[in-house]
C-alpha positions as CSV (number, residue, x, y, z in Angstrom):
1,A,103.0,115.8,127.2
2,I,103.0,113.6,124.1
3,V,102.7,109.9,124.1
4,I,103.9,108.0,120.9
5,A,101.8,104.8,120.8
6,S,101.9,104.1,117.1
7,G,102.4,100.3,117.3
8,A,104.1,98.2,114.8
9,E,103.5,97.1,111.2
10,P,104.4,94.0,109.2
11,S,108.1,93.8,108.2
12,I,108.5,93.2,104.4
13,P,111.7,91.6,103.2
14,N,113.6,93.0,100.2
15,L,112.9,90.0,98.0
16,P,113.1,90.2,94.2
17,G,109.6,89.9,92.7
18,L,107.8,90.3,96.0
19,E,106.3,93.7,95.3
20,D,104.5,92.4,92.1
21,S,103.3,89.2,93.7
22,G,100.1,90.6,95.4
23,Y,101.4,89.3,98.8
24,L,99.3,89.7,101.9
25,T,100.3,90.5,105.5
26,S,98.5,89.9,108.8
27,E,96.9,93.4,108.3
28,T,95.8,92.9,104.7
29,L,94.8,89.2,104.9
30,W,91.3,90.2,105.8
31,R,90.5,91.4,102.3
32,L,90.4,87.7,101.1
33,R,86.9,86.8,100.0
34,E,87.6,83.1,99.3
35,L,89.8,80.4,100.6
36,P,93.1,80.2,98.8
37,R,93.7,76.8,97.3
38,R,97.5,77.0,97.7
39,L,98.8,79.3,100.4
40,V,102.5,79.9,101.1
41,I,103.4,81.5,104.4
42,L,106.8,83.2,104.6
43,G,107.7,83.2,108.3
44,G,107.7,80.8,111.3
45,G,106.9,83.1,114.1
46,P,103.6,83.3,116.1
47,I,101.6,85.0,113.4
48,G,102.9,82.6,110.6
49,C,102.2,79.5,112.7
50,E,98.7,80.6,113.9
51,L,97.6,81.4,110.3
52,A,99.2,78.3,108.9
53,Q,97.1,76.1,111.2
54,A,94.0,78.1,110.7
55,F,94.1,78.0,106.9
56,A,95.1,74.3,106.8
57,R,92.1,73.5,109.1
58,L,89.9,75.6,106.8
59,G,91.1,73.5,103.8
60,S,93.9,75.4,102.1
61,S,97.0,73.5,101.0
62,V,99.6,75.3,103.2
63,V,103.4,75.5,102.9
64,Q,105.1,77.3,105.7
65,V,108.7,78.5,104.9
66,Q,111.0,79.5,107.8
67,K,114.6,80.7,107.3
68,A,115.7,79.5,110.8
69,E,116.2,75.8,111.6
70,R,113.1,75.7,113.7
71,L,109.7,77.5,114.2
72,L,109.1,80.0,117.0
73,V,112.8,80.7,117.6
74,R,112.1,82.8,120.7
75,E,110.4,79.8,122.4
76,D,112.0,76.8,124.1
77,D,113.1,74.0,121.8
78,E,110.3,71.7,123.2
79,V,107.6,74.3,122.3
80,S,108.9,74.7,118.8
81,A,108.9,70.9,118.3
82,F,105.4,70.6,119.7
83,V,104.0,73.3,117.4
84,R,105.8,71.8,114.4
85,E,104.2,68.4,115.2
86,R,100.7,70.0,115.5
87,L,101.1,71.9,112.2
88,L,102.3,68.7,110.5
89,A,99.3,66.8,112.0
90,D,97.0,69.5,110.5
91,G,98.5,69.0,107.1
92,V,100.9,72.0,106.9
93,D,104.0,71.4,104.9
94,V,106.6,73.0,107.2
95,R,109.9,73.9,105.7
96,T,112.6,75.1,108.1
97,G,116.1,76.0,107.2
98,C,114.7,77.4,104.0
99,A,115.6,80.9,103.0
100,A,113.4,82.8,100.4
101,V,115.4,84.2,97.6
102,S,112.8,85.5,95.1
103,V,109.2,85.3,93.8
104,E,109.0,84.3,90.2
105,R,106.1,84.4,87.7
106,G,105.7,81.8,85.0
107,D,103.0,79.2,84.5
108,A,102.5,79.6,88.3
109,T,103.7,82.2,90.7
110,T,106.3,80.6,93.0
111,L,108.4,81.4,96.0
112,V,111.9,80.3,95.3
113,C,114.0,79.2,98.3
114,E,117.5,77.9,99.1
115,S,117.7,75.0,101.6
116,H,120.2,72.3,102.7
117,S,118.7,70.1,99.9
118,G,119.2,72.8,97.2
119,R,116.9,75.2,95.4
120,L,113.1,74.7,96.0
121,S,110.1,76.3,94.4
122,F,106.7,76.6,96.1
123,P,103.8,77.5,93.8
124,F,101.0,79.6,95.3
125,D,97.7,81.3,94.7
126,T,98.3,83.5,97.8
127,L,101.5,84.5,99.6
128,L,101.3,85.6,103.2
129,V,104.4,87.5,104.5
130,A,104.7,87.0,108.2
131,V,108.4,87.6,109.0
132,G,107.9,89.9,111.9
133,R,106.8,93.4,112.8
134,A,108.7,96.7,112.9
135,P,107.9,99.7,115.0
136,R,105.9,102.5,113.2
137,T,108.2,105.5,113.5
138,A,107.9,107.2,110.2
139,G,106.2,110.5,109.7
140,F,106.3,111.9,113.2
141,G,109.5,114.0,112.9
142,L,111.3,111.9,115.4
143,E,114.5,111.9,113.4
144,E,114.4,115.7,113.1
145,L,114.1,116.0,116.9
146,G,117.1,113.7,117.3
147,I,115.2,111.0,119.1
148,P,117.1,107.8,118.7
149,L,115.4,104.9,116.8
150,A,117.3,101.6,117.2
151,P,114.9,100.2,115.8
152,T,112.3,101.1,118.5
153,V,112.0,104.6,119.9
154,E,114.6,104.8,122.6
155,T,113.2,105.5,126.1
156,D,114.5,105.6,129.6
157,A,113.1,103.5,132.5
158,W,110.1,105.9,132.8
159,L,109.3,105.6,129.0
160,A,110.5,109.2,128.4
161,T,112.4,109.9,125.2
162,L,115.3,112.3,124.8
163,Y,112.7,114.9,125.7
164,P,111.1,114.6,129.2
165,N,107.6,115.5,127.9
166,I,107.6,113.0,125.0
167,Y,107.0,109.4,125.9
168,A,106.7,106.2,123.9
169,C,105.0,103.0,124.8
170,G,103.9,99.7,123.3
171,D,105.3,98.1,120.2
172,V,106.9,101.3,119.0
173,A,109.0,101.3,122.3
174,G,109.5,97.6,122.8
175,P,111.0,95.4,124.1
176,Y,108.0,93.0,123.7
177,Q,105.3,93.1,121.2
178,F,102.4,91.9,123.3
179,T,99.1,93.7,123.9
180,H,99.3,93.3,127.7
181,T,102.8,94.9,127.7
182,A,101.6,97.8,125.6
183,A,98.5,98.3,127.8
184,H,100.7,98.4,130.9
185,Q,103.2,100.7,129.3
186,A,100.3,103.0,128.1
187,W,99.0,103.1,131.7
188,Y,102.4,103.9,133.0
189,A,103.1,106.6,130.4
């Protein structure tokens, strides 16, 4: 039997100028050797919120940009509101309803966004992309085997793929990206 447990990786949006910006993700953030003075975080999910609060408390000037009208869209409205209040109290400049359109370089590198109030630019020293995670499915030959990927590896109720001896579990299989879910699925597989 084969168990595919390759996890997930940060999703990177197709944003003009992003590739040349030196952006970081939750996986590459750890290469920082000094505190960024101005940090822009693109994304208002759990990773973006956690890191916004941490860096603000450490002393960075943090702007958090979220395309949706509220943070933590999978949570109840009250939870989103509470987290927003806490982030604001910690000094995070939270911008919801603010869609990133490009990264531009000039006197400063800036994240350019469109919002209800028009076009906004947020200069940064460091840009953290935290817009979600995508299953790691490339390079295993799953497509050649005809195993459906939509976007996770498609499994049955017993975590078997199209082939009864090939299983998938954890973030690569979904539906939840939680360590405890992955651990349970791994045990089951």
